[in-house]
N, C-alpha and C positions, 0 to 999 in steps of 0.2 A: 408762133402767134404774132401777127402783124401788130405794130403799135404806131401811135401818132405822137409819141414823145419827141420833143424838140421839132415839132411840125406846126404849121399853120393850116387850120381847117377852114375851107370855104363851104358854108352850109346855110340852110334856112332851118330855124328851129323854134320850138315853143318851150317855155318854162314858166313856173309860177312861184317866184320868190316870195310873194306876199299873198296871204290868205284871201280868197275870193277873186283874185285877179290873175289874168294870163297875159304874158308878154310874148309877142311874136317878133323874132329877129330875122329879117330877110337878108340873105347874102352876107351874113356876118362872118368875120374872121375871128376864129377862136384859136388863140395861141397857147400851146400846151408846152410846159417846160420838161426838162429831163426827168423829173420825178413824177410825171403824170398829172401835175397840177396846172390849172388854167392860170396863165400869167396875164392875159389880157383878152378882152373882147372888143372888137372894133367894128363899128357899123358904117355903112356907106356914106352917111352924112357927116362923118367926122373927117377932119382935115388930113389926118395921117393915113386914111384908108388906102388911097391909090398908091401911095409910096410903099406901104407895108405889103400890099398885094403884089406889087411889081417885084419887090425884094424877095418875097417868098417864091415867086415863079423863077426868078433868076438863080437862086441858090438851090433850087430843087427841093424845097421843104414844104411846098404847097400841096395839100391834099384836098382835091375837089370832090365832094360827095355828089352823087348823081342828081341832076335836075329832077324835081318832082318828088324827091324823098324829103322826109322831115326828121330832124334830130330831136329827141326828147331826153331829159335826164333819166338815168337808170332808176328803176323802181326799188323802193325800200320796203321790205316785208318785215314787220316788227314781231311776228308771232308764228313760228313754225315748229311743229313737233317732228323733228327729222325722222325718228324711228317709226312714225306712223305712216310714212309714205306708202308702204305696201298695202295699206288698207284704204287708201284714198278712194272715195266713192262707195264705200261699203259701211254697213253697220250704223245707219243713220236713222233708224226707226225706233230707238229706245231712249229713255232719259239718260242724262249725263252719268249718274252714279251707276247705272246698269251698263252703259257703254264702256265705262272704265274697267269694271270688274270682268265683264264677259268677253270683251273684245280687245281693248286697248292694252291693258297690262299683259295679256298673253303675247301679243305681237311685239311689245317692247322687250319682253323677257327673251325673245329669240335673238336679241343682239349680243347675247353672250357668245354666239357663234360668229366669229370674226369674218368668216367667208360670207355669211349672210349679210352682215353689216357692210362689208365692202361693196357688195353688189347693190344693195339698197341705197347707200349714201352716194356712190358714184353716179347712179342713175338720177337721184334727186338733184344733186348739184348741177349736173349737165342740163336737166330739164328746166330748172329754174333760171339758169343763165340764158338758155335759149328763149325763154319767155321774157327776158329783160330784167329779171331780178338781180341787180348788181350788189345789193346789200341785204343780207339775211340774218335774222336773229333766231338762233336755233336752240331748242331744248334737246339735250341728248338723252341718255339712259343712265342707269346706275352703274353701267359697266365701264370701268376705267379704260380698257384697251379700245373699245368701240368709240369712246369719246375722243381719245387721242387720234384715232383713225379719221373721224369726221373732221377734225382740225387739219390733219395732214392733207386730206382730199381738198378742202377749201383752199389751203395754201397752194397746192399743186395746180389747181384749176383756175386760181386767180380771183375767186369770189371774195368780196369784202364780207366778213361774217363775225358775229358775236356768238360764242358757243359756250354752253353751260352743262356741267354734270348735274343731272336732275337729282335732287336730294329728297328722300322720302323714307322716313323711319318709323312712322306711326303704325304699330301692329294692328290697331283697331280699324284702320282704313286701307291698309296696304296688304296684299296677300303675302304669305310666307315665301313663296317662290320668287317674288319680285319686290324687294325692298332692301334698304340699307340695314345691315344687321345691328348697327348701333350708331349713336351719334358720332363716335370716333371714326367709324368707317366712312360715314358721309362727309365728315370734315376732311379726312385724309384724301378722299377722292376729289373733292372740290379744290383743295390746295395743290394736288398733283396736276390737275388739268391747267390751273392757272400757271404753274411753273412750266409745263410742257409748251403751252402756247407762247408765253412771253420769252422763252429761251429757244424757240424753234429756229434752227439754223437758216431756214429758207423764208422766215417771216420777218425779214429785216424791215420791210415797209410797214409792218404792223397792221396789215389789212385784216388779219384775224386777231380777235381779242377775246379774253375770257369774260364770262358773266356769271355771277353767283345766282344759283337757280333752285330755290325751294319750289317744289312743284306747285303746291298751294298749301294754305294753312291746314286743311284736313289731313294731308298726307304727312305732316311734320309734327313732331313733339315740340313742346315749348323750349326744351333744352337745345334742340337742333336749330330752331329759329333764332334763338339767342346767339348761338355760335356763328350762324351764317351772317347775321347782322354785324357781328364783330369782324368777321373776315372781310366783308364788303368795305368796312371802314378802314381796316388796317392795310388792305391791299389796294385800296382805291379802285374798286371794281363796280361796274354797273350791276344792277339786279334785275332779274326778270321773274315774274310769278303770275298767278292768276288772282283776280280780284273780283269778288261779287259776280261770278259768271252766271249762276243760275239761282233759282229759288232755293235749291238744296244747299249749294255751297254758302250762299249768303246767310241762310238760316243757321247752318251748322256753326259758322264762326260766331254769330251772335249768341248762340246757345252756349258755346264753349268759353268764349272770352267776354261776353257781355257788351261787346262793341262791334262796329262794322269792320270789314276786312281792312279798309284803308287805315282806320285808327289802330287796329291790331298790328299791321305791318309797320306802322310808324313807331310803335312802342318797342318793336324788336330791332329797330335801326335799319329796316329794309326799305323804307320809303325815303329815298335820297335822290340827289341829282343824277339823272340818267336811269333811274329805275323805270322799268316798263311793265305796266299793269295790264295783263290781258283781260279784255272784255269790259269789266267795270260797269255792267249794265244797271246795277242797283245802287250806285253811289249817290249820296245826298249832296245838297248844296255845300254843307260843311266839309264833306269828303273832297269835293272838287277844290275847295279853297285850300285844304291841306295839301292836296296833290300839287296845286299851283305853287304854294309857298315852298314846298320841298323841291321844286323843279323836276319833279317826276313826270311821267307821261302815261297816256293810255294807248294801248294797241287795240284799235277798234276793228273787230272781226265780224262784220255784218252778216256774212253768209253762214258762218257756223252759229252765230247767235240765233238765226232762224230755226236751227235744228235743236239747240241745246239750252238756250238761255231762258226762254219763256218771257222775254222782254226785249225792247228795242233801246239801245244805248242813246241817251239824249245828246247826240253829237253837237248840234248847233249850240245848245246851252253850255256845254263844256268849252267850246271854242270861244264863245262870247265872254266867259269867265277867265279866259287867258290860259286854259289848260293845254299843255302840249298833247297833240293827238296825231297819230299816224295810223296807217292801215295794216292789217295782218290777214293772211289767208287762213291761219289756224289749221294748216294741214295736221290731221285729217278730219277735224271737227266740221269743216266745210268740204264739199266735194270738188273743189277747184283749187289748183295751186298757182293760177295766173293772177297777177296783181290787177290786171284789167277787170277781171271778174269781181275782185274786191271793191274796186272803184265803182263799178256799176251797182253792186249790191248796196254800197253806202248811200248812193243817190236814191235807190228804190226804198231802202229802209226809212230814210228821212221823209220820203213822200207818204209812206204808210203811217208813220208816227203822226204826221200832220193831218192826214185825211181820215184816219181810222179805217176800220174794216167791217163794222157791223151795219149791214144795209137796213136793218130794222129801226135804226136811229136816224134822226134828221142830221144833215151834214154838219150843223153847228154843235152837235152833241156827241157824235161818234168818235171824236178824236181827243187827244190831249190838247188842251187849249194853248195856243201859242204858235209862233212862227218857227218850224223845225226843218224846213226844206233847205237842202243844199243842191247845188248844180254841179255840172261836170268840171267847172273851174276849181271849185273847192275840193272835189274828189281827186283831181289831178294834183293839186298842191299837197294833199295829205299823202298821196302815194309817192311823192318825190321829196320836195323841200321840207314838208311837214314831218315826214319820217326821219329825215336827216337831223332836223332841229330836235326831235324827241330824243335822239341818241347823242346829241351834241357833236355830230360829225359834219365836216364841211362837204356834204354831198347833196345832190338834189336840185342844183341850179347851175346855170352857166354864168359864172362870175369869177373874177380873180380871187385866187386863194382856195377855190373849190376843186376837188378831184374831178378829173374828166371821166366820170362814169356816165355812159351815154348809150342810148338805144336808137338805132336808125330804123325808121318806119318807111317801108316801101308800099305805097297804096296800090301800085300796079303789079304786085307779086301775083304770079299766075294762079296759085292755090289760095290766095288771101281772100279776105271777106270785106275789104273796104271798097266802096264804090263812090268815087268823087265825080261830080260834074263841075268843071271849072266855071261855067256860066251861073251855077247855082250856089256854090260853096266858096265863101271868101273869109278872110280873117280867121278868128278862132272857131268859125263853123267847121273848118277843116279839123282842128283838134277835137271838136265835139264828135265828128264822125269817127275819128281814130279811137277815142275813148270808148264809144259805144259799139263799134263794129270791128275793130282790129282783132286778128287772131294770130296764132304763132307763126304762120307762113309770112305774115306781113313784117315780122321782125327780121330785118336783113342782116344787121351786124350789131354786136354788143361790145362795148369797151368798159373795162374797169381800170381806173388809174392810167388811162391812156393806152392800155394794152388790150388788143382785141382777143376775144375768147368766144368760142362756139362749142356747141355740143360735139361737133365732129372732131375738133382739134384740141379740146380742152384736156 
């Protein structure tokens, strides 16, 4: 795999370090150090530009990306059920609780077969990298061997990943054929995966890290939730789980614990810095404030929410309150694994929340009152720098100290779907066209930590 470590890259790019704003860098020099971290970004109007460009040409370290291509930060997907990839695009016509029992638990149970797991996980990681997902947050299964395999595959293929052994021991909500047999078994599997990832001989750069993963409150007994909260604290691990995803889940937790998902997770020590809460469609203002204070984050999954949530996440409200939010595909709750689809869905969901959907009501009555609309700039930020901030990782923008995780977009790709007219599209209008119309063939190259990786060579 080719890399740009210890190289200077001449390119034009877009990034969105700040919410709601996009920065275009024309003919920038991005200097990457030997560890794949950006050491400097130099623009043509800076005094040292000509000298640095000439020096890189002279010593053979200049990498010129093709004219007309655009570099973007790699995409950060905050919510992926890795074992659900084989059913992507299937079983989307039933409620969440039926979907889990009838379709999802059976497919996840198949990962006891390590050959099946290898085939599915290899394909998943290859496909996500090819679509520009350089950082992925994965739910695994209850199977220790398959979880270790997913970590091994991510390490080998070079994807930045957070991986968790899914914990689920509640016999009232989990089938006998697919659940942890005891709290002790769930804890042992969680600790074993943490040890495997942190001591992996080929994970020296720590691109792959463990994450404590209670599936969600309905699937776990209180004893297990208590133990997982203790593990997260003792081992300084991030946490991922679902939070107030649907009417059913939200109502279940209130009936069982008498409080919201957010409050319950906090009581068990699972709401902490770096915790990623999937969906969070029904969180209240006080929940948002608690999430903000704990420095946790929400994985907004707008496409899967359309199928299973029964609600639209109040994205703009959460952002205005200072809550960390990034985007997730929620493979396979949503039928697309490409982060560009998540960005488009986030924009569309915000418009529907603002405008409403009942044509029998007047425009000023058919929606939730308020300004809920986001645009492509905000969606782009959430898919890149916002996701990185949610995880506390230096990814998602082109700035010194950040990993060179990047996606090269070729608008002229023969099988691509971007159509640019130079006389019509200028500035961030080009990025807008990319966000709305790019497809997998337009993704020409992908780097993680300065090392290039493709589905063909990964």
